[in-house]
C-alpha positions, 0 to 999 in steps of 0.5 A: 500500500502506498502512502501518497498519491503520485500527483499533487494536483489530482482532483478528489472525486466523491462517488455516489454519496447520496442521501439514499446511501445514508438515510436508511429509508430504502436500504440500510445505511452504508457499512460504517456510514458515520466513520465514512462521512468523517473520513470524507469530510476530513479529506474534503477539508484538507483538499479545500485548504490545499486548493485541491479540486473536488467533484461529486458524482451522483447516480441517476437511478431509473424511475421509481428507484430511491436514487432517481432524479427528484427522489428524496434519496437522490441528493448529495448527502447534506452532511458532506457540506458540498460547496457551491463551486464543487461540481456534480456530475450525473451518471446512470451506470456504474462508471462515472467516466460514462459522463464525458463532462467529468473527463473534460473537467479532469482534463481542465485540472491538468492532472494525470491522476484522480483520487477516488472515494465513495460508494458502492465499493463493489459497483460504482467505485470499482467501475469508476476505477476501471473507467479512470484506468481505461482513460489512462489516468493514474488512480489513487483510492482512499482505502478506508473512505469507500463503502458498500452494503452487506451481501447475503454471502459476504459482509461489507467489510470483507467486500471492501478488503477484497476490492482493495486487494483487486484495486492494488493488483490493477495498479491502483495507489491505495492509501488510508485517509490519515496517510493521504493527508499526512503524506501530501499536506 
């Protein structure tokens, strides 16, 4: 596991941390939801102090889905405190790079790397890691700042560990929240 990202200007991409992932209305909250929010807001605070750009990814589910546009679960989770100058890029599939506006925005940042965190580890985070790599970007994943839900045959913590190992095997730079902040700030 690495301790720092490769690029000092890599933007922070926060994937699908929407109200429906935390409020418990349609699904249980994400595994370790409170700690996840603490880690994400810690990274956001660090990024703002260090003039690192932040973008949010919002999943647009189909009609009737708790994450469908306009549904109560659709909005970015308010506890994160998204700033007005932090863009939101919508998507309707797992890979955030399916929205070409995200790719253009990253290109405008002039960084050859992205820092990814969010939800769900085994769906949209994994798909976005693949999308970033296929766009020839270096990828850092904050290993303790992404989460998912328990599955019938595997608890969320095991899923997170398994995907962290897969990310590392794919050449992703893995770093904890504390190491990221200490190694870069």
